Backbone bond lengths (Angstrom), bond angles and torsions (degrees), N, CA, C in turn:
res aa  C-N    CA-C-N  psi(-1)  N-CA   C-N-CA  omega(-1)  CA-C   N-CA-C  phi
1 M - - - 1.447 - - 1.529 108.79 -
2 P 1.325 118.41 126.39 1.460 120.07 -177.78 1.522 111.97 -69.63
3 S 1.327 114.78 145.68 1.463 119.82 175.53 1.516 109.12 -79.29
4 H 1.293 115.42 152.58 1.453 120.41 175.95 1.519 108.74 -145.66
5 V 1.280 114.58 165.17 1.456 121.59 176.97 1.514 106.74 -122.19
6 D 1.320 116.02 130.41 1.464 120.37 179.91 1.527 112.59 -81.42
7 C 1.336 116.58 -31.20 1.458 118.39 177.61 1.522 110.44 -157.68
8 I 1.304 114.36 155.17 1.460 121.95 173.73 1.518 106.30 -123.65
9 V 1.321 115.87 127.95 1.462 121.43 -179.30 1.519 107.75 -118.14
10 K 1.330 116.48 130.38 1.461 120.01 175.09 1.515 109.18 -110.20
11 L 1.316 114.28 125.72 1.459 120.58 173.62 1.527 106.17 -95.13
12 G 1.301 116.87 110.24 1.461 121.01 -177.12 1.513 111.79 -66.57
13 G 1.326 115.21 143.18 1.460 120.71 -179.58 1.523 112.86 -56.97
14 S 1.323 117.44 -37.59 1.471 120.70 179.16 1.523 111.93 -71.32
15 A 1.329 116.74 -26.17 1.469 120.69 -179.09 1.526 111.97 -78.79
16 I 1.329 116.97 -29.13 1.476 119.71 -173.63 1.522 113.85 -111.30
17 T 1.348 116.91 -2.08 1.468 119.61 175.84 1.517 109.90 -135.51
18 N 1.310 114.98 161.96 1.461 121.54 171.52 1.527 104.91 -89.68
19 K 1.317 116.10 94.33 1.462 122.06 -166.99 1.522 114.93 -57.54
20 N 1.310 118.35 -27.29 1.459 120.87 -179.00 1.519 113.60 -95.19
21 S 1.318 116.60 4.77 1.460 121.46 -178.83 1.530 108.65 -121.44
22 F 1.310 117.48 115.92 1.457 124.46 -174.19 1.530 112.47 -48.08
23 E 1.331 115.59 123.29 1.466 124.28 176.38 1.531 112.70 44.96
24 S 1.299 115.01 53.47 1.466 121.79 -178.79 1.529 108.87 -121.51
25 C 1.334 116.76 114.33 1.461 119.21 -178.77 1.526 111.04 -100.07
26 K 1.315 114.29 160.51 1.462 122.19 175.75 1.523 106.55 -99.37
27 K 1.328 116.14 88.21 1.462 120.97 -174.55 1.525 112.28 -59.42
28 E 1.320 117.19 -35.73 1.465 119.66 179.57 1.528 110.74 -65.12
29 A 1.320 116.64 -40.48 1.471 120.58 179.86 1.530 110.53 -66.48
30 I 1.316 116.81 -40.46 1.472 120.66 178.22 1.520 109.65 -64.58
31 H 1.329 116.64 -43.46 1.463 121.25 178.80 1.529 110.47 -61.84
32 H 1.310 116.97 -45.19 1.469 121.27 -179.61 1.534 110.60 -63.04
33 A 1.323 116.88 -43.60 1.475 120.54 178.35 1.526 110.19 -61.54
34 A 1.314 116.75 -42.19 1.466 120.55 179.17 1.529 111.13 -63.45
35 Q 1.333 117.22 -39.17 1.462 120.33 177.70 1.524 111.28 -62.11
36 I 1.309 116.94 -41.14 1.471 120.73 178.57 1.524 110.37 -66.37
37 I 1.333 116.47 -45.44 1.461 120.75 -179.09 1.527 110.88 -64.00
38 A 1.317 117.10 -32.36 1.472 120.76 178.69 1.524 111.40 -62.20
39 Q 1.311 117.72 -24.55 1.467 122.00 -178.87 1.525 113.42 -84.59
40 L 1.341 116.67 -10.32 1.460 120.35 -178.50 1.524 110.35 -75.19
41 N 1.319 116.10 147.62 1.458 121.72 175.02 1.523 108.42 -104.28
42 G 1.307 117.02 149.49 1.454 120.62 177.25 1.516 112.35 93.57
43 K 1.329 114.68 -171.96 1.455 121.95 -178.18 1.521 109.73 -87.76
44 C 1.314 115.12 128.94 1.451 120.91 -176.15 1.525 109.24 -130.01
45 V 1.303 116.33 135.37 1.458 122.42 172.71 1.519 106.98 -107.25
46 V 1.320 116.26 130.06 1.458 121.33 178.12 1.523 107.42 -113.39
47 V 1.306 115.78 127.18 1.460 121.65 173.98 1.517 107.29 -119.37
48 H 1.321 116.31 159.06 1.464 117.72 -179.71 1.516 111.06 -145.45
49 G 1.309 113.89 153.93 1.454 121.12 174.20 1.515 109.89 -80.53
50 A 1.318 116.09 176.31 1.460 120.59 -176.49 1.523 112.95 -97.69
51 G 1.320 117.06 -30.80 1.461 119.43 -179.13 1.512 111.49 54.76
52 S 1.319 116.65 -126.09 1.468 120.92 -177.54 1.528 112.78 -81.70
53 F 1.313 117.11 3.97 1.463 121.78 176.57 1.531 107.82 -103.89
54 G 1.306 116.43 110.21 1.456 120.11 176.08 1.512 114.99 101.84
55 H 1.308 117.78 -37.69 1.464 119.08 -176.82 1.530 112.46 -65.25
56 F 1.318 116.70 -36.22 1.466 119.79 179.25 1.529 110.43 -62.33
57 Q 1.346 116.35 -47.08 1.453 120.85 -179.03 1.529 111.23 -67.33
58 A 1.322 116.67 -43.89 1.463 120.41 -178.96 1.529 110.57 -59.70
59 R 1.313 116.58 -41.06 1.462 120.62 -179.97 1.532 110.52 -68.42
60 E 1.334 116.24 -45.63 1.471 120.43 -177.90 1.529 112.20 -59.54
61 Y 1.320 116.48 -39.12 1.461 120.52 -175.07 1.529 113.60 -99.72
62 G 1.319 118.30 1.01 1.457 121.27 178.93 1.513 113.45 63.64
63 V 1.324 116.13 38.03 1.462 121.23 -175.36 1.527 112.25 -59.49
64 S 1.314 118.18 -37.83 1.471 119.98 -176.89 1.524 112.60 -66.69
65 N 1.324 117.32 -18.13 1.460 120.44 178.82 1.529 112.79 -81.28
66 G 1.317 117.12 -13.74 1.459 120.50 -178.20 1.512 111.25 73.37
67 F 1.329 116.09 -171.57 1.459 119.21 -177.51 1.524 113.40 -134.27
68 H 1.313 118.04 5.60 1.460 119.98 178.88 1.526 109.47 -68.97
69 G 1.315 116.28 134.43 1.455 121.22 -178.76 1.519 112.87 82.79
70 S 1.327 117.21 2.85 1.455 121.48 179.66 1.527 109.69 -88.38
71 T 1.320 114.62 165.70 1.465 118.92 171.84 1.518 107.90 -69.64
72 V 1.309 116.48 165.73 1.461 121.24 178.65 1.527 110.09 -58.98
73 H 1.319 116.63 -41.21 1.470 121.03 179.66 1.527 111.00 -64.79
74 E 1.335 116.99 -45.98 1.475 120.81 179.29 1.523 111.07 -63.17
75 A 1.336 116.79 -42.24 1.466 120.60 179.45 1.524 110.77 -63.00
76 A 1.316 116.93 -41.26 1.470 120.86 178.91 1.527 110.43 -63.44
77 R 1.323 116.30 -39.12 1.470 120.67 179.17 1.529 111.04 -65.17
78 V 1.331 117.99 -44.86 1.461 121.31 179.40 1.526 110.54 -65.27
79 K 1.322 116.56 -40.57 1.474 119.35 177.99 1.521 110.56 -61.77
80 M 1.325 117.89 -42.06 1.466 120.66 177.85 1.528 109.90 -65.52
81 G 1.317 117.12 -37.99 1.465 120.45 176.23 1.514 111.54 -62.57
82 F 1.341 116.54 -39.81 1.466 120.53 176.76 1.525 109.84 -61.46
83 C 1.330 117.16 -43.78 1.468 121.08 179.11 1.521 111.07 -61.71
84 Q 1.328 117.09 -43.66 1.467 120.40 179.36 1.530 111.21 -67.39
85 T 1.322 116.42 -38.23 1.470 120.63 177.19 1.516 109.88 -62.46
86 R 1.315 116.47 -48.06 1.464 121.94 -178.71 1.522 111.27 -62.48
87 T 1.321 117.67 -41.09 1.466 121.57 178.17 1.523 110.66 -61.23
88 S 1.322 116.58 -42.80 1.455 121.19 -179.68 1.530 111.52 -64.68
89 V 1.332 116.93 -47.67 1.465 120.85 -179.81 1.529 110.12 -63.73
90 T 1.318 117.33 -35.84 1.458 121.12 178.30 1.530 111.09 -64.57
91 M 1.331 116.86 -34.86 1.472 119.73 176.43 1.528 110.35 -61.66
92 L 1.330 117.02 -45.34 1.468 119.94 178.27 1.526 110.47 -63.18
93 N 1.318 116.69 -42.63 1.458 120.44 179.28 1.529 110.77 -59.65
94 H 1.320 117.06 -39.47 1.467 120.43 178.16 1.534 110.98 -64.81
95 I 1.318 116.94 -41.65 1.476 120.81 178.55 1.524 110.10 -59.21
96 I 1.331 116.70 -45.70 1.467 121.28 -178.72 1.525 110.76 -66.89
97 T 1.323 116.83 -48.13 1.470 120.39 -179.21 1.526 110.90 -61.20
98 K 1.324 117.03 -42.11 1.471 120.54 179.06 1.525 111.04 -62.58
99 E 1.317 117.69 -39.68 1.473 120.58 178.51 1.521 110.23 -61.93
100 F 1.332 116.47 -42.71 1.459 119.93 178.03 1.520 111.04 -61.80
101 V 1.317 116.87 -48.46 1.467 121.24 -178.73 1.526 110.35 -63.73
102 D 1.329 117.59 -39.45 1.470 120.96 177.58 1.528 111.44 -60.47
103 L 1.345 116.80 -28.39 1.468 121.13 177.71 1.536 111.69 -94.23
104 Q 1.319 115.77 17.41 1.466 122.74 176.95 1.536 113.27 66.14
105 I 1.330 116.47 26.10 1.460 120.95 173.85 1.527 106.21 -92.73
106 P 1.327 118.71 121.46 1.469 119.87 -179.19 1.533 109.72 -71.91
107 A 1.320 115.99 98.10 1.464 121.48 -175.21 1.518 110.54 -125.01
108 V 1.305 115.91 139.12 1.463 122.23 172.45 1.522 107.67 -132.38
109 S 1.298 115.49 155.19 1.451 121.28 -179.67 1.524 110.09 -93.16
110 L 1.318 116.30 130.44 1.461 122.67 174.32 1.526 106.73 -122.75
111 P 1.320 117.16 93.19 1.461 119.09 -173.95 1.523 112.89 -66.38
112 A 1.314 116.01 139.45 1.464 121.35 176.22 1.525 110.93 -73.92
113 C 1.312 116.52 -23.10 1.463 120.84 -179.33 1.524 109.55 -59.63
114 G 1.303 115.90 124.49 1.452 120.40 -179.18 1.514 113.93 95.72
115 S 1.332 117.41 -11.64 1.460 119.34 -179.56 1.523 112.29 -96.04
116 W 1.330 117.50 -9.12 1.461 121.30 176.97 1.514 108.75 -154.89
117 R 1.312 115.88 163.09 1.459 119.90 176.06 1.516 108.64 -139.93
118 T 1.316 114.76 161.85 1.461 119.88 -177.65 1.522 111.12 -123.04
119 A 1.308 115.11 160.10 1.460 123.16 171.22 1.519 106.17 -143.69
120 N 1.308 116.99 131.44 1.464 121.81 -177.56 1.530 111.41 54.77
121 K 1.323 115.33 38.02 1.467 123.62 177.68 1.527 113.39 63.89
122 E 1.328 117.09 22.52 1.461 123.62 175.99 1.526 108.52 -122.19
123 V 1.340 117.35 145.57 1.461 119.99 176.53 1.525 108.35 -65.51
124 E 1.323 115.25 126.05 1.459 120.57 -177.34 1.524 112.11 -101.98
125 I 1.330 116.57 -47.20 1.468 120.89 -177.42 1.518 108.83 -138.66
126 T 1.317 115.61 132.91 1.454 121.18 170.85 1.512 106.91 -103.37
127 V 1.317 116.47 116.60 1.457 121.06 -177.31 1.520 110.70 -74.20
128 F 1.343 116.40 -43.43 1.449 120.12 -179.81 1.521 108.73 -97.14
129 T 1.304 116.78 112.93 1.467 120.02 179.87 1.510 111.26 -98.32
130 K 1.319 117.41 -11.91 1.457 121.42 -178.54 1.521 107.64 -142.26
131 F 1.305 117.24 140.53 1.446 120.10 176.28 1.512 109.79 -141.40
132 T 1.303 115.29 160.04 1.452 121.49 178.35 1.514 108.75 -117.25
133 V 1.290 115.93 131.71 1.459 120.94 175.90 1.521 107.11 -105.95
134 C 1.327 115.92 128.03 1.461 118.38 -179.04 1.503 111.75 -103.92
């Protein structure tokens, strides 16, 4: 039997974080979104923006520019910036997932990191072409 998704909900980074305040989330907004999602029937995928989690680090280290053609030092700096960006976004993802689980919503995190890559700021390869939502 093929898997399907009944709905996809995106929680915008500006809606769930204080975008101008480093790693500052809007816990009430996350809680409210989780309450609404708890009322949905069927299979739902929730994705979210980063807001104040990750954008500060990505900007500081020039992560969106990549590191190809850079010096070894520049490439190492961008790679470290990517790691710091990813760590920050993962913290927000944990906050959201924990809120869902606390409200008895069976939620697990499936990070997009590693499932696709970009070149020239365009998606180049999607590693996962099929997924199952439980």
